[in-house]
Wavefront OBJ file of the C-alpha trace (Angstrom):
o trace
v 27.599 0.676 6.272
v 27.316 3.726 8.537
v 24.132 4.556 10.417
v 21.990 7.036 8.459
v 18.583 8.610 9.007
v 15.866 8.591 6.362
v 12.231 9.678 6.185
v 9.660 7.693 4.236
v 6.456 9.333 2.990
v 3.474 7.274 1.894
v 0.016 8.240 0.671
v -1.825 5.114 -0.412
v -4.933 4.281 -2.390
v -7.175 4.959 0.619
v -6.004 8.608 0.681
v -6.833 8.780 4.380
v -3.718 10.775 5.213
v 0.024 11.012 4.689
v 2.097 8.565 6.726
v 5.642 9.613 7.587
v 8.296 7.459 9.238
v 11.765 8.493 10.397
v 14.089 5.491 10.469
v 17.702 4.743 11.239
v 19.338 2.312 8.810
v 22.640 0.580 9.462
v 23.344 -2.339 7.180
v 20.225 -4.492 7.272
v 19.144 -3.152 10.670
v 16.204 -0.736 10.435
v 14.825 1.105 13.465
v 11.708 3.281 13.554
v 12.566 6.440 15.504
v 9.467 8.585 14.955
v 6.217 8.525 12.986
v 3.265 10.743 12.193
v -0.033 10.741 10.319
v -0.585 14.041 8.530
v -4.159 14.794 7.373
v -5.067 15.218 3.712
v -7.527 18.076 3.088
v -10.955 16.706 2.153
v -11.238 18.901 -0.956
v -7.874 17.691 -2.264
v -8.812 14.062 -1.643
v -12.075 14.508 -3.557
v -10.291 16.062 -6.538
v -7.821 13.169 -6.599
v -10.586 10.589 -6.351
v -12.352 12.115 -9.333
v -9.242 11.649 -11.463
v -8.653 8.129 -10.168
v -12.189 7.130 -11.117
v -11.634 8.179 -14.708
v -13.315 11.558 -14.792
v -11.948 13.845 -17.475
v -9.189 16.181 -16.423
v -6.659 18.541 -17.983
v -2.936 19.195 -17.935
v -3.634 22.314 -15.898
v -5.462 20.276 -13.247
v -2.755 17.597 -13.159
v -0.100 20.285 -12.737
v -2.082 22.014 -10.001
v -2.546 18.806 -8.020
v 1.117 17.875 -8.487
v 2.042 21.241 -6.967
v -0.422 21.012 -4.059
v 0.699 17.494 -3.203
v 4.345 18.553 -3.261
v 3.576 21.123 -0.576
v 1.417 18.645 1.365
v 4.177 16.034 1.487
v 6.772 18.665 2.448
v 4.515 19.924 5.237
v 4.076 16.333 6.448
v 7.862 15.884 6.650
v 8.364 19.192 8.444
v 5.608 18.282 10.919
v 7.356 14.981 11.654
v 10.661 16.779 12.247
v 9.001 19.272 14.597
v 7.284 16.463 16.491
v 10.389 14.298 16.768
v 12.970 16.941 17.605
v 15.217 16.026 14.685
v 16.359 18.644 12.160
v 16.704 18.485 8.392
v 20.507 18.437 8.445
v 20.399 15.094 10.278
v 18.335 13.407 7.544
v 20.198 11.812 4.644
v 17.177 11.728 2.332
v 13.401 11.478 1.985
v 11.796 8.594 0.121
v 8.492 9.850 -1.279
v 6.072 7.457 -2.948
v 3.746 10.172 -4.254
v 0.002 9.846 -4.753
v -0.963 7.300 -7.389
v -3.689 8.620 -9.676
v -3.464 5.904 -12.316
v -1.728 2.542 -12.603
v -1.900 0.605 -15.871
v 0.824 -2.057 -15.799
v -0.339 -4.006 -18.870
v -1.467 -3.311 -22.426
v 0.247 -1.593 -25.348
v 1.421 1.382 -23.274
v 2.011 0.359 -19.641
v 2.399 3.341 -17.319
v 1.934 4.506 -13.781
v 1.440 8.058 -12.529
v 2.205 9.375 -9.056
v 1.761 13.072 -8.266
v 3.613 15.214 -5.727
v 6.406 17.452 -7.061
v 9.591 16.175 -5.430
v 11.400 19.420 -6.326
v 9.028 21.248 -3.971
v 9.594 18.645 -1.248
v 13.379 18.943 -1.502
v 13.303 22.753 -1.595
v 10.791 23.189 1.238
v 12.391 20.650 3.598
v 16.038 21.219 2.708
v 16.457 17.433 2.335
v 17.429 15.475 -0.779
v 14.362 13.585 -1.980
v 14.037 10.310 -3.873
v 10.803 9.784 -5.813
v 9.414 8.135 -8.973
v 10.158 4.622 -7.712
v 7.912 2.589 -10.000
v 8.676 3.572 -13.580
v 12.214 2.122 -13.810
v 10.834 -1.297 -12.914
v 8.132 -0.874 -15.558
v 10.721 0.188 -18.135
v 12.380 -3.164 -17.471
v 9.143 -4.992 -18.209
v 7.854 -5.180 -14.637
v 4.536 -4.203 -13.094
v 6.151 -1.458 -10.981
v 4.346 -3.058 -8.040
v 4.369 -4.237 -5.412
v 7.696 -2.786 -4.248
v 7.405 -3.549 -0.537
v 8.152 -7.328 -0.682
v 11.865 -6.618 -1.115
v 11.734 -4.617 2.129
v 9.769 -7.353 3.890
v 12.448 -9.836 2.878
v 15.008 -7.636 4.654
v 13.181 -7.333 7.976
v 11.359 -10.683 8.213
v 12.856 -14.090 7.614
v 11.280 -17.484 6.999
v 12.869 -20.261 9.068
v 11.246 -23.679 8.791
v 7.790 -22.314 7.894
v 6.217 -19.816 5.533
v 5.870 -16.168 6.545
v 3.362 -14.125 4.548
v 3.297 -10.377 5.172
v -0.114 -8.935 4.299
v -0.576 -5.221 3.811
v -4.231 -4.193 3.829
v -4.423 -0.668 2.512
v -6.914 0.352 -0.145
v -5.626 -2.670 -2.053
v -4.376 -5.803 -0.289
v -0.985 -7.214 -1.204
v 1.102 -10.082 0.072
v 4.817 -10.789 0.382
v 5.599 -14.490 0.539
v 8.736 -15.598 2.366
v 9.376 -19.336 2.284
v 12.343 -21.428 3.374
v 14.896 -21.717 0.566
v 12.657 -20.044 -2.015
v 12.630 -16.658 -3.781
v 10.401 -13.950 -2.374
v 7.020 -13.626 -4.083
v 4.507 -10.818 -3.905
v 1.465 -9.376 -5.639
v -1.864 -7.625 -5.105
v -4.581 -10.042 -4.013
v -7.399 -7.582 -4.750
v -9.395 -5.089 -2.671
v -8.322 -4.299 0.850
v -10.206 -1.448 2.511
v -11.081 0.386 -0.700
v -14.583 -0.908 -1.371
v -15.509 -1.130 2.324
v -14.419 2.472 2.916
v -16.201 3.835 -0.159
v -19.463 2.028 0.629
v -19.319 3.046 4.288
v -18.758 6.699 3.379
v -21.575 6.663 0.838
v -24.083 5.294 3.358
v -22.929 6.684 6.717
v -20.717 9.680 5.948
v -17.899 8.040 7.925
v -14.518 7.640 6.226
v -14.244 4.018 7.311
v -16.186 1.406 9.251
v -14.742 1.936 12.727
v -14.562 -1.352 14.661
v -16.619 -2.909 11.816
v -19.746 -1.580 13.555
v -21.594 -1.000 10.260
v -20.679 -4.419 8.823
v -21.659 -6.237 12.013
v -25.235 -4.954 11.596
v -25.559 -6.968 8.395
v -25.341 -10.517 7.150
v -23.178 -11.860 4.378
v -25.037 -12.213 1.059
v -23.801 -15.393 -0.630
v -25.192 -14.511 -4.062
v -23.463 -11.132 -4.089
v -20.193 -12.648 -2.883
v -20.342 -15.238 -5.669
v -20.803 -12.483 -8.269
v -17.895 -10.445 -6.910
v -15.637 -13.495 -6.917
v -16.151 -13.901 -10.670
v -13.912 -10.889 -11.360
v -11.273 -12.123 -13.892
v -8.435 -10.468 -11.941
v -8.507 -13.262 -9.371
v -7.768 -15.923 -11.998
v -4.773 -14.039 -13.407
v -1.349 -15.446 -12.567
v 1.220 -13.359 -10.717
v 3.006 -11.044 -11.201
v -0.034 -8.806 -11.105
v -1.129 -5.540 -9.535
v -4.355 -3.572 -9.436
v -5.928 -0.461 -7.974
v -8.828 1.937 -7.889
v -8.969 1.821 -11.705
v -10.671 -1.578 -11.379
v -12.137 -1.880 -7.880
v -14.404 1.121 -7.306
v -18.034 1.972 -6.586
v -19.129 1.874 -10.252
v -17.636 -1.660 -10.450
v -19.613 -2.612 -7.349
v -22.785 -1.016 -8.722
v -22.586 -3.234 -11.808
v -22.592 -6.311 -9.591
v -25.445 -4.967 -7.457
v -27.642 -4.251 -10.476
v -30.979 -6.033 -10.212
v -30.106 -7.301 -6.733
v -31.967 -6.226 -3.593
v -29.302 -6.161 -0.893
v -29.454 -3.857 2.120
v -26.603 -1.412 2.747
v -25.479 -3.235 5.910
v -25.519 -6.598 4.135
v -23.384 -5.144 1.337
v -20.893 -3.865 3.907
v -20.698 -7.270 5.597
v -20.280 -8.977 2.221
v -17.507 -6.600 1.174
v -15.614 -7.466 4.348
v -16.037 -11.163 3.534
v -14.949 -10.502 -0.063
v -11.683 -8.966 1.120
v -11.083 -11.773 3.617
v -11.821 -14.609 1.175
v -9.750 -13.220 -1.705
v -6.793 -12.771 0.667
v -7.169 -16.187 2.311
v -7.475 -17.969 -1.054
v -4.043 -16.652 -2.022
v -2.340 -17.118 1.344
v -3.295 -20.821 1.449
v -1.225 -21.434 -1.675
v 1.976 -20.855 0.252
v 1.518 -22.952 3.363
v 4.762 -24.715 4.268
v 6.259 -25.956 7.517
v 4.720 -26.649 10.930
v 3.861 -23.084 11.964
v 3.163 -20.716 9.043
v 2.592 -17.079 9.988
v 0.424 -14.357 8.462
v 1.665 -10.944 9.625
v -0.782 -8.123 8.920
v -0.087 -4.400 8.527
v -1.949 -1.408 7.122
v -5.301 0.065 8.069
v -7.099 -3.250 7.666
v -5.213 -4.632 10.666
v -7.509 -2.413 12.781
v -10.698 -3.980 11.388
v -11.631 -6.579 14.035
v -14.154 -8.397 11.842
v -11.678 -8.702 8.978
v -8.973 -9.997 11.310
v -11.437 -12.470 12.849
v -12.424 -13.815 9.443
v -8.808 -14.182 8.317
v -8.054 -16.220 11.447
v -11.165 -18.356 10.884
v -10.402 -18.937 7.202
v -6.740 -19.752 7.885
v -6.951 -22.078 10.869
v -3.514 -23.571 10.194
v -1.845 -20.169 10.261
v -0.793 -17.923 13.121
v -2.450 -14.594 12.279
v -1.111 -11.476 14.022
v -0.305 -7.822 13.287
v 3.309 -7.030 12.392
v 3.458 -4.967 15.593
v 3.649 -8.312 17.418
v 7.023 -8.745 15.678
v 8.218 -5.279 16.629
v 7.378 -3.526 13.337
v 4.637 -0.890 13.589
v 1.656 -2.098 11.566
v 0.606 1.444 10.630
v 3.935 2.667 9.241
v 5.298 -0.358 7.397
v 4.937 1.171 3.930
v 6.366 4.542 4.951
v 9.357 2.684 6.425
v 9.694 0.774 3.158
v 10.040 3.969 1.128
v 12.683 5.264 3.526
v 14.549 2.004 2.862
v 14.051 2.378 -0.901
v 15.609 5.862 -0.710
v 18.604 4.452 1.146
v 19.039 1.757 -1.504
v 18.921 4.376 -4.281
v 21.531 6.650 -2.725
v 23.865 3.690 -2.281
v 23.145 2.381 -5.802
v 21.803 -0.910 -4.480
v 19.065 -2.943 -6.211
v 15.679 -2.450 -4.597
v 13.153 -4.219 -6.791
v 12.484 -7.949 -6.722
v 12.190 -9.112 -10.355
v 10.573 -12.372 -9.247
v 7.802 -10.211 -7.712
v 7.306 -7.474 -10.307
v 8.270 -9.369 -13.456
v 11.108 -6.969 -14.339
v 13.873 -8.378 -16.527
v 16.622 -7.518 -14.032
v 17.310 -6.036 -10.589
v 17.501 -2.247 -10.460
v 18.051 0.593 -8.034
v 14.705 2.385 -8.171
v 13.948 6.076 -7.835
v 15.111 9.474 -9.053
v 17.090 11.806 -6.778
v 15.970 15.429 -6.417
v 18.665 17.457 -4.646
v 17.773 20.165 -2.163
v 20.597 22.414 -3.362
l 1 2 3 4 5 6 7 8 9 10 11 12 13 14 15 16 17 18 19 20 21 22 23 24 25 26 27 28 29 30 31 32 33 34 35 36 37 38 39 40 41 42 43 44 45 46 47 48 49 50 51 52 53 54 55 56 57 58 59 60 61 62 63 64 65 66 67 68 69 70 71 72 73 74 75 76 77 78 79 80 81 82 83 84 85 86 87 88 89 90 91 92 93 94 95 96 97 98 99 100 101 102 103 104 105 106 107 108 109 110 111 112 113 114 115 116 117 118 119 120 121 122 123 124 125 126 127 128 129 130 131 132 133 134 135 136 137 138 139 140 141 142 143 144 145 146 147 148 149 150 151 152 153 154 155 156 157 158 159 160 161 162 163 164 165 166 167 168 169 170 171 172 173 174 175 176 177 178 179 180 181 182 183 184 185 186 187 188 189 190 191 192 193 194 195 196 197 198 199 200 201 202 203 204 205 206 207 208 209 210 211 212 213 214 215 216 217 218 219 220 221 222 223 224 225 226 227 228 229 230 231 232 233 234 235 236 237 238 239 240 241 242 243 244 245 246 247 248 249 250 251 252 253 254 255 256 257 258 259 260 261 262 263 264 265 266 267 268 269 270 271 272 273 274 275 276 277 278 279 280 281 282 283 284 285 286 287 288 289 290 291 292 293 294 295 296 297 298 299 300 301 302 303 304 305 306 307 308 309 310 311 312 313 314 315 316 317 318 319 320 321 322 323 324 325 326 327 328 329 330 331 332 333 334 335 336 337 338 339 340 341 342 343 344 345 346 347 348 349 350 351 352 353 354 355 356 357 358 359 360 361 362 363 364 365 366 367 368 369
């Protein structure tokens, strides 16, 4: 397969910005050539959060946000091109995840909704755009998530020991690569989402930089025990979750009638994320030197990384950057790869991960001309 250039665009549940990654793909070789983090306007983020938390909205508001996000994602791509020195004619396609505003993978009417008009992206960048990656998998009976494990399987390989790739965005998810076994993957529960929301509510900071806020507190065992009772953790995989479940109102219910200081809550939320991740990772220990490779914003939280290492003493815990794959742009790279798979009509889901009835080439192509 010839060498082609793709751009992946990712805006995750944390909504802390738009990650863009320009990659070269040749066969199974994937090289990151350029990357950028494009800011999301605070007013737009707040409007999106209101919808995600179940506040009433309208078709007019959904359409307006879809339009604004289309321009935002296009501007992010054009900024990456300007920064990198590449031009649109050199790029085969954009893979755009869109901004998830609701994800309901179970029940009578499973659906997922990502906003960001891909027609605007294609027109404004002059580059064919692939979007709407999740709904084909859901139409085939899958969860539509997580989609990144198939990419992880391509770039990381288990030898004689397990390799678990952990992405800690707003939600934490794992990809499990074991010798002579199918890839597995699912959402373990909260990643940064609750920590970020609590930190912002009490300090005005978007996230707990260097875990400074959490380190002022002590872990509250009673609160942790209550949080761990959430039924999601007992559900078997495949499973996925999001802001629809883990949010500040959910936390407030657990804090009701408890007297816990703000710093102790922050410390406990960090422990909650670490424990729920470690409980799942332990299930897949195999071989003499299992590895946990961490990417996403949570890889920058020193307290969280410390606790993962302490809870998983038999594992080598390190950021994916230690393996030559940038920990901050893993998901953006994955959506570039998903776009490449779609244009070449290659399967890109992992049915053993999502629960889909069959492999499928995911995404819809929006042509620039």
